[in-house]
Gaussian input, Z-matrix of N, CA and C with variables (Angstrom, degrees):
# hf/3-21g

backbone

0 1
 N
 C     1     B1
 C     2     B2     1     A1
 N     3     B3     2     A2     1     D1
 C     4     B4     3     A3     2     D2
 C     5     B5     4     A4     3     D3
 N     6     B6     5     A5     4     D4
 C     7     B7     6     A6     5     D5
 C     8     B8     7     A7     6     D6
 N     9     B9     8     A8     7     D7
 C    10    B10     9     A9     8     D8
 C    11    B11    10    A10     9     D9
 N    12    B12    11    A11    10    D10
 C    13    B13    12    A12    11    D11
 C    14    B14    13    A13    12    D12
 N    15    B15    14    A14    13    D13
 C    16    B16    15    A15    14    D14
 C    17    B17    16    A16    15    D15
 N    18    B18    17    A17    16    D16
 C    19    B19    18    A18    17    D17
 C    20    B20    19    A19    18    D18
 N    21    B21    20    A20    19    D19
 C    22    B22    21    A21    20    D20
 C    23    B23    22    A22    21    D21
 N    24    B24    23    A23    22    D22
 C    25    B25    24    A24    23    D23
 C    26    B26    25    A25    24    D24
 N    27    B27    26    A26    25    D25
 C    28    B28    27    A27    26    D26
 C    29    B29    28    A28    27    D27
 N    30    B30    29    A29    28    D28
 C    31    B31    30    A30    29    D29
 C    32    B32    31    A31    30    D30
 N    33    B33    32    A32    31    D31
 C    34    B34    33    A33    32    D32
 C    35    B35    34    A34    33    D33
 N    36    B36    35    A35    34    D34
 C    37    B37    36    A36    35    D35
 C    38    B38    37    A37    36    D36
 N    39    B39    38    A38    37    D37
 C    40    B40    39    A39    38    D38
 C    41    B41    40    A40    39    D39
 N    42    B42    41    A41    40    D40
 C    43    B43    42    A42    41    D41
 C    44    B44    43    A43    42    D42
 N    45    B45    44    A44    43    D43
 C    46    B46    45    A45    44    D44
 C    47    B47    46    A46    45    D45
 N    48    B48    47    A47    46    D46
 C    49    B49    48    A48    47    D47
 C    50    B50    49    A49    48    D48
 N    51    B51    50    A50    49    D49
 C    52    B52    51    A51    50    D50
 C    53    B53    52    A52    51    D51
 N    54    B54    53    A53    52    D52
 C    55    B55    54    A54    53    D53
 C    56    B56    55    A55    54    D54
 N    57    B57    56    A56    55    D55
 C    58    B58    57    A57    56    D56
 C    59    B59    58    A58    57    D57
 N    60    B60    59    A59    58    D58
 C    61    B61    60    A60    59    D59
 C    62    B62    61    A61    60    D60
 N    63    B63    62    A62    61    D61
 C    64    B64    63    A63    62    D62
 C    65    B65    64    A64    63    D63
 N    66    B66    65    A65    64    D64
 C    67    B67    66    A66    65    D65
 C    68    B68    67    A67    66    D66
 N    69    B69    68    A68    67    D67
 C    70    B70    69    A69    68    D68
 C    71    B71    70    A70    69    D69
 N    72    B72    71    A71    70    D70
 C    73    B73    72    A72    71    D71
 C    74    B74    73    A73    72    D72
 N    75    B75    74    A74    73    D73
 C    76    B76    75    A75    74    D74
 C    77    B77    76    A76    75    D75
 N    78    B78    77    A77    76    D76
 C    79    B79    78    A78    77    D77
 C    80    B80    79    A79    78    D78
 N    81    B81    80    A80    79    D79
 C    82    B82    81    A81    80    D80
 C    83    B83    82    A82    81    D81
 N    84    B84    83    A83    82    D82
 C    85    B85    84    A84    83    D83
 C    86    B86    85    A85    84    D84
 N    87    B87    86    A86    85    D85
 C    88    B88    87    A87    86    D86
 C    89    B89    88    A88    87    D87
 N    90    B90    89    A89    88    D88
 C    91    B91    90    A90    89    D89
 C    92    B92    91    A91    90    D90
 N    93    B93    92    A92    91    D91
 C    94    B94    93    A93    92    D92
 C    95    B95    94    A94    93    D93
 N    96    B96    95    A95    94    D94
 C    97    B97    96    A96    95    D95
 C    98    B98    97    A97    96    D96
 N    99    B99    98    A98    97    D97
 C   100   B100    99    A99    98    D98
 C   101   B101   100   A100    99    D99
 N   102   B102   101   A101   100   D100
 C   103   B103   102   A102   101   D101
 C   104   B104   103   A103   102   D102
 N   105   B105   104   A104   103   D103
 C   106   B106   105   A105   104   D104
 C   107   B107   106   A106   105   D105
 N   108   B108   107   A107   106   D106
 C   109   B109   108   A108   107   D107
 C   110   B110   109   A109   108   D108
 N   111   B111   110   A110   109   D109
 C   112   B112   111   A111   110   D110
 C   113   B113   112   A112   111   D111
 N   114   B114   113   A113   112   D112
 C   115   B115   114   A114   113   D113
 C   116   B116   115   A115   114   D114
 N   117   B117   116   A116   115   D115
 C   118   B118   117   A117   116   D116
 C   119   B119   118   A118   117   D117
 N   120   B120   119   A119   118   D118
 C   121   B121   120   A120   119   D119
 C   122   B122   121   A121   120   D120
 N   123   B123   122   A122   121   D121
 C   124   B124   123   A123   122   D122
 C   125   B125   124   A124   123   D123
 N   126   B126   125   A125   124   D124
 C   127   B127   126   A126   125   D125
 C   128   B128   127   A127   126   D126
 N   129   B129   128   A128   127   D127
 C   130   B130   129   A129   128   D128
 C   131   B131   130   A130   129   D129
 N   132   B132   131   A131   130   D130
 C   133   B133   132   A132   131   D131
 C   134   B134   133   A133   132   D132
 N   135   B135   134   A134   133   D133
 C   136   B136   135   A135   134   D134
 C   137   B137   136   A136   135   D135
 N   138   B138   137   A137   136   D136
 C   139   B139   138   A138   137   D137
 C   140   B140   139   A139   138   D138
 N   141   B141   140   A140   139   D139
 C   142   B142   141   A141   140   D140
 C   143   B143   142   A142   141   D141
 N   144   B144   143   A143   142   D142
 C   145   B145   144   A144   143   D143
 C   146   B146   145   A145   144   D144
 N   147   B147   146   A146   145   D145
 C   148   B148   147   A147   146   D146
 C   149   B149   148   A148   147   D147
 N   150   B150   149   A149   148   D148
 C   151   B151   150   A150   149   D149
 C   152   B152   151   A151   150   D150
 N   153   B153   152   A152   151   D151
 C   154   B154   153   A153   152   D152
 C   155   B155   154   A154   153   D153
 N   156   B156   155   A155   154   D154
 C   157   B157   156   A156   155   D155
 C   158   B158   157   A157   156   D156
 N   159   B159   158   A158   157   D157
 C   160   B160   159   A159   158   D158
 C   161   B161   160   A160   159   D159
 N   162   B162   161   A161   160   D160
 C   163   B163   162   A162   161   D161
 C   164   B164   163   A163   162   D162
 N   165   B165   164   A164   163   D163
 C   166   B166   165   A165   164   D164
 C   167   B167   166   A166   165   D165
 N   168   B168   167   A167   166   D166
 C   169   B169   168   A168   167   D167
 C   170   B170   169   A169   168   D168
 N   171   B171   170   A170   169   D169
 C   172   B172   171   A171   170   D170
 C   173   B173   172   A172   171   D171
 N   174   B174   173   A173   172   D172
 C   175   B175   174   A174   173   D173
 C   176   B176   175   A175   174   D174
 N   177   B177   176   A176   175   D175
 C   178   B178   177   A177   176   D176
 C   179   B179   178   A178   177   D177
 N   180   B180   179   A179   178   D178
 C   181   B181   180   A180   179   D179
 C   182   B182   181   A181   180   D180
 N   183   B183   182   A182   181   D181
 C   184   B184   183   A183   182   D182
 C   185   B185   184   A184   183   D183
 N   186   B186   185   A185   184   D184
 C   187   B187   186   A186   185   D185
 C   188   B188   187   A187   186   D186
 N   189   B189   188   A188   187   D187
 C   190   B190   189   A189   188   D188
 C   191   B191   190   A190   189   D189
 N   192   B192   191   A191   190   D190
 C   193   B193   192   A192   191   D191
 C   194   B194   193   A193   192   D192
 N   195   B195   194   A194   193   D193
 C   196   B196   195   A195   194   D194
 C   197   B197   196   A196   195   D195
 N   198   B198   197   A197   196   D196
 C   199   B199   198   A198   197   D197
 C   200   B200   199   A199   198   D198
 N   201   B201   200   A200   199   D199
 C   202   B202   201   A201   200   D200
 C   203   B203   202   A202   201   D201
 N   204   B204   203   A203   202   D202
 C   205   B205   204   A204   203   D203
 C   206   B206   205   A205   204   D204
 N   207   B207   206   A206   205   D205
 C   208   B208   207   A207   206   D206
 C   209   B209   208   A208   207   D207
 N   210   B210   209   A209   208   D208
 C   211   B211   210   A210   209   D209
 C   212   B212   211   A211   210   D210
 N   213   B213   212   A212   211   D211
 C   214   B214   213   A213   212   D212
 C   215   B215   214   A214   213   D213
 N   216   B216   215   A215   214   D214
 C   217   B217   216   A216   215   D215
 C   218   B218   217   A217   216   D216
 N   219   B219   218   A218   217   D217
 C   220   B220   219   A219   218   D218
 C   221   B221   220   A220   219   D219
 N   222   B222   221   A221   220   D220
 C   223   B223   222   A222   221   D221
 C   224   B224   223   A223   222   D222
 N   225   B225   224   A224   223   D223
 C   226   B226   225   A225   224   D224
 C   227   B227   226   A226   225   D225
 N   228   B228   227   A227   226   D226
 C   229   B229   228   A228   227   D227
 C   230   B230   229   A229   228   D228
 N   231   B231   230   A230   229   D229
 C   232   B232   231   A231   230   D230
 C   233   B233   232   A232   231   D231
 N   234   B234   233   A233   232   D232
 C   235   B235   234   A234   233   D233
 C   236   B236   235   A235   234   D234
 N   237   B237   236   A236   235   D235
 C   238   B238   237   A237   236   D236
 C   239   B239   238   A238   237   D237
 N   240   B240   239   A239   238   D238
 C   241   B241   240   A240   239   D239
 C   242   B242   241   A241   240   D240
 N   243   B243   242   A242   241   D241
 C   244   B244   243   A243   242   D242
 C   245   B245   244   A244   243   D243
 N   246   B246   245   A245   244   D244
 C   247   B247   246   A246   245   D245
 C   248   B248   247   A247   246   D246
 N   249   B249   248   A248   247   D247
 C   250   B250   249   A249   248   D248
 C   251   B251   250   A250   249   D249
 N   252   B252   251   A251   250   D250
 C   253   B253   252   A252   251   D251
 C   254   B254   253   A253   252   D252
 N   255   B255   254   A254   253   D253
 C   256   B256   255   A255   254   D254
 C   257   B257   256   A256   255   D255
 N   258   B258   257   A257   256   D256
 C   259   B259   258   A258   257   D257
 C   260   B260   259   A259   258   D258
 N   261   B261   260   A260   259   D259
 C   262   B262   261   A261   260   D260
 C   263   B263   262   A262   261   D261
 N   264   B264   263   A263   262   D262
 C   265   B265   264   A264   263   D263
 C   266   B266   265   A265   264   D264
 N   267   B267   266   A266   265   D265
 C   268   B268   267   A267   266   D266
 C   269   B269   268   A268   267   D267
 N   270   B270   269   A269   268   D268
 C   271   B271   270   A270   269   D269
 C   272   B272   271   A271   270   D270
 N   273   B273   272   A272   271   D271
 C   274   B274   273   A273   272   D272
 C   275   B275   274   A274   273   D273
 N   276   B276   275   A275   274   D274
 C   277   B277   276   A276   275   D275
 C   278   B278   277   A277   276   D276
 N   279   B279   278   A278   277   D277
 C   280   B280   279   A279   278   D278
 C   281   B281   280   A280   279   D279
 N   282   B282   281   A281   280   D280
 C   283   B283   282   A282   281   D281
 C   284   B284   283   A283   282   D282
 N   285   B285   284   A284   283   D283
 C   286   B286   285   A285   284   D284
 C   287   B287   286   A286   285   D285
 N   288   B288   287   A287   286   D286
 C   289   B289   288   A288   287   D287
 C   290   B290   289   A289   288   D288
 N   291   B291   290   A290   289   D289
 C   292   B292   291   A291   290   D290
 C   293   B293   292   A292   291   D291
 N   294   B294   293   A293   292   D292
 C   295   B295   294   A294   293   D293
 C   296   B296   295   A295   294   D294
 N   297   B297   296   A296   295   D295
 C   298   B298   297   A297   296   D296
 C   299   B299   298   A298   297   D297
 N   300   B300   299   A299   298   D298
 C   301   B301   300   A300   299   D299
 C   302   B302   301   A301   300   D300
 N   303   B303   302   A302   301   D301
 C   304   B304   303   A303   302   D302
 C   305   B305   304   A304   303   D303
 N   306   B306   305   A305   304   D304
 C   307   B307   306   A306   305   D305
 C   308   B308   307   A307   306   D306

   B1=1.4471
   B2=1.5310
   B3=1.3114
   B4=1.4469
   B5=1.5222
   B6=1.3223
   B7=1.4560
   B8=1.5163
   B9=1.2994
   B10=1.4602
   B11=1.5375
   B12=1.3295
   B13=1.4678
   B14=1.5345
   B15=1.3117
   B16=1.4645
   B17=1.5233
   B18=1.3121
   B19=1.4627
   B20=1.5193
   B21=1.3194
   B22=1.4570
   B23=1.5116
   B24=1.3111
   B25=1.4592
   B26=1.5308
   B27=1.3033
   B28=1.4610
   B29=1.5254
   B30=1.3296
   B31=1.4648
   B32=1.5173
   B33=1.3346
   B34=1.4666
   B35=1.5222
   B36=1.3262
   B37=1.4640
   B38=1.5187
   B39=1.3197
   B40=1.4681
   B41=1.5204
   B42=1.3185
   B43=1.4613
   B44=1.5236
   B45=1.3327
   B46=1.4613
   B47=1.5273
   B48=1.3098
   B49=1.4614
   B50=1.5263
   B51=1.3292
   B52=1.4683
   B53=1.5326
   B54=1.3233
   B55=1.4598
   B56=1.5207
   B57=1.3308
   B58=1.4656
   B59=1.5237
   B60=1.3235
   B61=1.4575
   B62=1.5183
   B63=1.3388
   B64=1.4615
   B65=1.5347
   B66=1.3387
   B67=1.4634
   B68=1.5287
   B69=1.3250
   B70=1.4719
   B71=1.5244
   B72=1.3304
   B73=1.4638
   B74=1.5267
   B75=1.3315
   B76=1.4672
   B77=1.5266
   B78=1.3154
   B79=1.4626
   B80=1.5335
   B81=1.3341
   B82=1.4750
   B83=1.5247
   B84=1.3450
   B85=1.4681
   B86=1.5219
   B87=1.3230
   B88=1.4549
   B89=1.5289
   B90=1.3204
   B91=1.4673
   B92=1.5171
   B93=1.3339
   B94=1.4683
   B95=1.5226
   B96=1.3296
   B97=1.4689
   B98=1.5257
   B99=1.3321
   B100=1.4648
   B101=1.5279
   B102=1.3194
   B103=1.4698
   B104=1.5292
   B105=1.3367
   B106=1.4646
   B107=1.5247
   B108=1.3418
   B109=1.4656
   B110=1.5282
   B111=1.3101
   B112=1.4679
   B113=1.5315
   B114=1.3037
   B115=1.4709
   B116=1.5375
   B117=1.3382
   B118=1.4652
   B119=1.5331
   B120=1.3072
   B121=1.4599
   B122=1.5275
   B123=1.3339
   B124=1.4669
   B125=1.5332
   B126=1.3137
   B127=1.4660
   B128=1.5292
   B129=1.3161
   B130=1.4652
   B131=1.5353
   B132=1.3286
   B133=1.4757
   B134=1.5251
   B135=1.2937
   B136=1.4699
   B137=1.5227
   B138=1.3145
   B139=1.4666
   B140=1.5242
   B141=1.3295
   B142=1.4666
   B143=1.5249
   B144=1.3243
   B145=1.4648
   B146=1.5232
   B147=1.3206
   B148=1.4667
   B149=1.5306
   B150=1.3247
   B151=1.4693
   B152=1.5247
   B153=1.3060
   B154=1.4597
   B155=1.5117
   B156=1.3304
   B157=1.4582
   B158=1.5277
   B159=1.3160
   B160=1.4635
   B161=1.5222
   B162=1.3295
   B163=1.4638
   B164=1.5203
   B165=1.3146
   B166=1.4649
   B167=1.5129
   B168=1.3438
   B169=1.4686
   B170=1.5308
   B171=1.3338
   B172=1.4670
   B173=1.5226
   B174=1.3139
   B175=1.4605
   B176=1.5141
   B177=1.2867
   B178=1.4573
   B179=1.5289
   B180=1.3156
   B181=1.4558
   B182=1.5203
   B183=1.3137
   B184=1.4528
   B185=1.5192
   B186=1.3193
   B187=1.4615
   B188=1.5258
   B189=1.3163
   B190=1.4658
   B191=1.5212
   B192=1.3174
   B193=1.4589
   B194=1.5172
   B195=1.3320
   B196=1.4657
   B197=1.5261
   B198=1.3157
   B199=1.4684
   B200=1.5303
   B201=1.3315
   B202=1.4674
   B203=1.5311
   B204=1.3263
   B205=1.4715
   B206=1.5286
   B207=1.3337
   B208=1.4681
   B209=1.5285
   B210=1.3240
   B211=1.4794
   B212=1.5210
   B213=1.3363
   B214=1.4604
   B215=1.5313
   B216=1.3341
   B217=1.4748
   B218=1.5287
   B219=1.3217
   B220=1.4595
   B221=1.5255
   B222=1.3295
   B223=1.4644
   B224=1.5321
   B225=1.3384
   B226=1.4707
   B227=1.5311
   B228=1.3500
   B229=1.4759
   B230=1.5359
   B231=1.3183
   B232=1.4693
   B233=1.5281
   B234=1.3431
   B235=1.4637
   B236=1.5261
   B237=1.3304
   B238=1.4725
   B239=1.5299
   B240=1.3165
   B241=1.4688
   B242=1.5288
   B243=1.3213
   B244=1.4682
   B245=1.5333
   B246=1.3214
   B247=1.4689
   B248=1.5202
   B249=1.3301
   B250=1.4738
   B251=1.5253
   B252=1.3338
   B253=1.4706
   B254=1.5276
   B255=1.3361
   B256=1.4657
   B257=1.5284
   B258=1.3496
   B259=1.4570
   B260=1.5160
   B261=1.3206
   B262=1.4657
   B263=1.5256
   B264=1.3171
   B265=1.4690
   B266=1.5233
   B267=1.3123
   B268=1.4650
   B269=1.5235
   B270=1.3365
   B271=1.4635
   B272=1.5174
   B273=1.3386
   B274=1.4567
   B275=1.5308
   B276=1.3257
   B277=1.4632
   B278=1.5256
   B279=1.3126
   B280=1.4574
   B281=1.5244
   B282=1.3064
   B283=1.4525
   B284=1.5237
   B285=1.3080
   B286=1.4577
   B287=1.5156
   B288=1.3211
   B289=1.4571
   B290=1.5249
   B291=1.3108
   B292=1.4653
   B293=1.5217
   B294=1.3087
   B295=1.4573
   B296=1.5171
   B297=1.2925
   B298=1.4548
   B299=1.5175
   B300=1.3249
   B301=1.4637
   B302=1.5291
   B303=1.3069
   B304=1.4779
   B305=1.5209
   B306=1.3013
   B307=1.4669
   B308=1.4979
   A1=109.04
   A2=114.90
   A3=120.04
   A4=109.72
   A5=113.92
   A6=119.02
   A7=110.51
   A8=115.88
   A9=121.31
   A10=108.43
   A11=117.65
   A12=118.75
   A13=110.50
   A14=114.50
   A15=120.81
   A16=108.49
   A17=116.60
   A18=119.97
   A19=109.72
   A20=114.50
   A21=121.42
   A22=109.63
   A23=115.55
   A24=118.97
   A25=107.30
   A26=116.26
   A27=119.90
   A28=110.32
   A29=116.94
   A30=119.93
   A31=112.12
   A32=117.30
   A33=120.49
   A34=110.64
   A35=116.60
   A36=120.46
   A37=110.48
   A38=116.97
   A39=120.69
   A40=110.64
   A41=116.60
   A42=120.14
   A43=111.78
   A44=117.02
   A45=121.17
   A46=112.19
   A47=118.06
   A48=122.33
   A49=109.03
   A50=118.08
   A51=119.10
   A52=112.86
   A53=117.26
   A54=120.14
   A55=111.12
   A56=116.33
   A57=119.30
   A58=111.25
   A59=116.42
   A60=120.52
   A61=111.58
   A62=116.33
   A63=121.12
   A64=110.30
   A65=116.08
   A66=119.92
   A67=111.54
   A68=115.94
   A69=120.04
   A70=110.34
   A71=117.30
   A72=121.04
   A73=110.63
   A74=117.03
   A75=120.23
   A76=110.97
   A77=116.95
   A78=120.64
   A79=110.70
   A80=116.26
   A81=119.73
   A82=110.22
   A83=116.48
   A84=119.96
   A85=111.03
   A86=117.74
   A87=120.90
   A88=110.26
   A89=116.44
   A90=120.48
   A91=111.97
   A92=116.62
   A93=120.64
   A94=110.83
   A95=116.54
   A96=120.01
   A97=110.41
   A98=115.71
   A99=118.31
   A100=110.67
   A101=116.94
   A102=119.59
   A103=110.95
   A104=116.33
   A105=120.83
   A106=112.47
   A107=117.63
   A108=120.12
   A109=112.95
   A110=116.63
   A111=121.42
   A112=113.02
   A113=116.73
   A114=119.73
   A115=112.20
   A116=117.44
   A117=121.13
   A118=112.15
   A119=116.69
   A120=121.57
   A121=107.83
   A122=117.65
   A123=119.07
   A124=111.07
   A125=115.60
   A126=121.72
   A127=112.83
   A128=117.07
   A129=120.75
   A130=112.00
   A131=117.34
   A132=120.79
   A133=113.47
   A134=118.09
   A135=121.28
   A136=113.30
   A137=117.68
   A138=121.19
   A139=111.99
   A140=116.79
   A141=121.69
   A142=112.90
   A143=117.72
   A144=121.82
   A145=109.75
   A146=116.06
   A147=122.49
   A148=108.42
   A149=116.68
   A150=118.62
   A151=110.35
   A152=115.51
   A153=121.56
   A154=110.99
   A155=116.68
   A156=120.53
   A157=113.87
   A158=113.71
   A159=122.62
   A160=106.67
   A161=116.19
   A162=121.36
   A163=108.06
   A164=116.08
   A165=120.23
   A166=110.33
   A167=115.67
   A168=119.85
   A169=111.65
   A170=116.69
   A171=121.49
   A172=109.39
   A173=115.63
   A174=120.99
   A175=107.88
   A176=116.62
   A177=121.92
   A178=109.37
   A179=115.33
   A180=121.58
   A181=107.78
   A182=116.67
   A183=122.67
   A184=107.36
   A185=116.56
   A186=121.68
   A187=109.62
   A188=116.50
   A189=121.91
   A190=109.87
   A191=116.78
   A192=122.12
   A193=114.82
   A194=114.22
   A195=121.68
   A196=112.88
   A197=117.21
   A198=120.31
   A199=110.63
   A200=116.62
   A201=120.34
   A202=110.28
   A203=116.41
   A204=119.97
   A205=111.11
   A206=116.73
   A207=120.51
   A208=110.69
   A209=116.63
   A210=119.85
   A211=110.89
   A212=116.34
   A213=120.70
   A214=111.41
   A215=117.01
   A216=120.53
   A217=111.46
   A218=116.69
   A219=120.97
   A220=112.77
   A221=117.57
   A222=119.95
   A223=113.20
   A224=117.37
   A225=120.12
   A226=112.36
   A227=120.26
   A228=118.41
   A229=113.23
   A230=117.13
   A231=120.55
   A232=110.73
   A233=117.03
   A234=120.75
   A235=109.95
   A236=116.31
   A237=120.44
   A238=110.94
   A239=116.91
   A240=121.04
   A241=110.74
   A242=116.56
   A243=120.09
   A244=111.06
   A245=116.45
   A246=119.37
   A247=111.37
   A248=116.90
   A249=120.42
   A250=111.12
   A251=116.10
   A252=119.07
   A253=111.47
   A254=116.43
   A255=121.54
   A256=111.95
   A257=117.31
   A258=120.44
   A259=116.38
   A260=118.57
   A261=120.17
   A262=109.37
   A263=115.96
   A264=121.17
   A265=108.37
   A266=115.81
   A267=121.73
   A268=107.27
   A269=116.15
   A270=119.88
   A271=112.13
   A272=116.36
   A273=120.94
   A274=109.46
   A275=115.95
   A276=120.87
   A277=105.84
   A278=115.57
   A279=121.47
   A280=108.63
   A281=116.01
   A282=121.12
   A283=108.46
   A284=116.28
   A285=120.81
   A286=107.61
   A287=115.28
   A288=120.87
   A289=109.10
   A290=114.78
   A291=122.33
   A292=107.56
   A293=116.84
   A294=118.86
   A295=108.91
   A296=115.20
   A297=122.08
   A298=107.60
   A299=116.63
   A300=120.11
   A301=110.45
   A302=115.02
   A303=120.49
   A304=109.10
   A305=115.73
   A306=120.14
   A307=110.64
   D1=126.46
   D2=-178.24
   D3=-92.79
   D4=134.13
   D5=-179.63
   D6=-90.90
   D7=136.18
   D8=179.05
   D9=-74.80
   D10=128.92
   D11=-179.96
   D12=-66.78
   D13=143.39
   D14=178.86
   D15=-76.62
   D16=124.85
   D17=178.55
   D18=-97.58
   D19=144.69
   D20=-179.99
   D21=-117.33
   D22=146.56
   D23=171.36
   D24=-75.28
   D25=166.20
   D26=178.99
   D27=-60.20
   D28=-41.25
   D29=179.60
   D30=-65.56
   D31=-39.24
   D32=177.18
   D33=-64.40
   D34=-42.23
   D35=178.89
   D36=-64.47
   D37=-41.17
   D38=179.18
   D39=-63.57
   D40=-41.65
   D41=-180.00
   D42=-68.93
   D43=-28.06
   D44=-178.98
   D45=-77.49
   D46=-21.93
   D47=-179.55
   D48=-106.30
   D49=126.39
   D50=-179.75
   D51=-58.06
   D52=-41.38
   D53=-178.72
   D54=-68.31
   D55=-49.70
   D56=179.10
   D57=-65.75
   D58=-35.59
   D59=178.14
   D60=-61.91
   D61=-40.89
   D62=179.20
   D63=-65.71
   D64=-43.32
   D65=178.56
   D66=-63.24
   D67=-41.50
   D68=178.76
   D69=-63.95
   D70=-40.34
   D71=179.21
   D72=-64.92
   D73=-40.83
   D74=178.49
   D75=-65.57
   D76=-39.11
   D77=178.18
   D78=-63.96
   D79=-42.46
   D80=177.73
   D81=-63.31
   D82=-44.06
   D83=-179.03
   D84=-63.66
   D85=-39.00
   D86=179.18
   D87=-61.48
   D88=-42.61
   D89=176.89
   D90=-64.12
   D91=-38.32
   D92=178.54
   D93=-66.17
   D94=-38.86
   D95=177.76
   D96=-62.31
   D97=-44.33
   D98=-179.74
   D99=-62.87
   D100=-41.37
   D101=177.40
   D102=-60.87
   D103=-37.81
   D104=-178.01
   D105=-65.63
   D106=-31.43
   D107=-176.72
   D108=-105.63
   D109=0.87
   D110=-175.81
   D111=-51.88
   D112=-40.59
   D113=-176.99
   D114=-68.39
   D115=-18.32
   D116=179.11
   D117=-87.42
   D118=-13.57
   D119=179.52
   D120=-87.26
   D121=130.88
   D122=178.84
   D123=-52.30
   D124=137.52
   D125=-175.02
   D126=-52.52
   D127=-38.60
   D128=-178.14
   D129=-67.01
   D130=-19.19
   D131=-177.63
   D132=-98.37
   D133=-17.84
   D134=-171.83
   D135=-54.04
   D136=-40.37
   D137=-179.19
   D138=-69.31
   D139=-18.31
   D140=-176.19
   D141=-95.69
   D142=0.95
   D143=-177.18
   D144=-115.28
   D145=130.50
   D146=179.14
   D147=-126.81
   D148=151.11
   D149=177.78
   D150=-70.27
   D151=141.65
   D152=179.23
   D153=-119.74
   D154=-166.86
   D155=-175.74
   D156=-69.54
   D157=153.92
   D158=173.81
   D159=-110.07
   D160=129.98
   D161=178.37
   D162=-131.54
   D163=92.98
   D164=-176.27
   D165=66.23
   D166=-118.44
   D167=179.84
   D168=-96.88
   D169=4.53
   D170=176.26
   D171=-95.56
   D172=141.75
   D173=176.32
   D174=-131.55
   D175=139.45
   D176=-178.00
   D177=-113.06
   D178=136.30
   D179=172.58
   D180=-111.81
   D181=136.49
   D182=178.28
   D183=-95.29
   D184=123.02
   D185=-172.74
   D186=-123.63
   D187=132.64
   D188=177.90
   D189=-81.11
   D190=108.97
   D191=172.55
   D192=92.08
   D193=148.50
   D194=-179.66
   D195=-66.66
   D196=-38.51
   D197=-178.69
   D198=-63.89
   D199=-43.06
   D200=178.88
   D201=-64.80
   D202=-39.72
   D203=179.00
   D204=-64.54
   D205=-40.27
   D206=178.95
   D207=-62.26
   D208=-42.49
   D209=178.28
   D210=-66.80
   D211=-40.97
   D212=-177.65
   D213=-66.21
   D214=-34.02
   D215=178.59
   D216=-55.75
   D217=-30.35
   D218=-178.95
   D219=-67.66
   D220=-26.34
   D221=-178.26
   D222=-103.39
   D223=0.74
   D224=-179.45
   D225=-55.19
   D226=-44.06
   D227=178.10
   D228=-57.67
   D229=-38.78
   D230=178.44
   D231=-68.29
   D232=-37.91
   D233=178.06
   D234=-63.11
   D235=-45.65
   D236=178.99
   D237=-59.19
   D238=-48.09
   D239=-178.69
   D240=-60.84
   D241=-41.91
   D242=-179.02
   D243=-66.01
   D244=-44.24
   D245=179.11
   D246=-61.89
   D247=-42.53
   D248=178.65
   D249=-63.21
   D250=-38.15
   D251=180.00
   D252=-67.39
   D253=-21.71
   D254=178.79
   D255=-93.75
   D256=3.55
   D257=174.23
   D258=99.52
   D259=-0.69
   D260=177.94
   D261=-85.73
   D262=136.01
   D263=176.91
   D264=-89.82
   D265=87.82
   D266=179.30
   D267=-119.47
   D268=121.79
   D269=179.15
   D270=-105.59
   D271=-24.00
   D272=-177.71
   D273=-139.60
   D274=135.69
   D275=169.54
   D276=-115.29
   D277=116.48
   D278=176.91
   D279=-96.54
   D280=145.19
   D281=177.17
   D282=-112.49
   D283=125.76
   D284=176.97
   D285=-111.84
   D286=119.84
   D287=-177.54
   D288=-80.27
   D289=126.19
   D290=176.25
   D291=-99.75
   D292=131.64
   D293=178.13
   D294=-83.51
   D295=138.17
   D296=178.88
   D297=-92.29
   D298=122.06
   D299=-179.25
   D300=-88.02
   D301=134.04
   D302=177.47
   D303=-68.97
   D304=144.90
   D305=-179.26
   D306=-105.88

């Protein structure tokens, strides 16, 4: 009699592995941080900003285009202050410009 292998969802597999579990937790936290500061980001830019990696007290935001990144740089101090007031230890927000490919 052949036994059917147990299948895991991606989230179950991530939770079962300490390394993948840590990465999944960081990804969730990055999304939560972005949600927390979303109201401080100008409405026209919100669609162009995605959560990026967390490295200690540094957090990276992925931004579509140089113009959007330049505008977002102006509100970074407010984002930092808001995150700290909510209990996150963030000392630096880095912006990584993503190039938009023409279709």
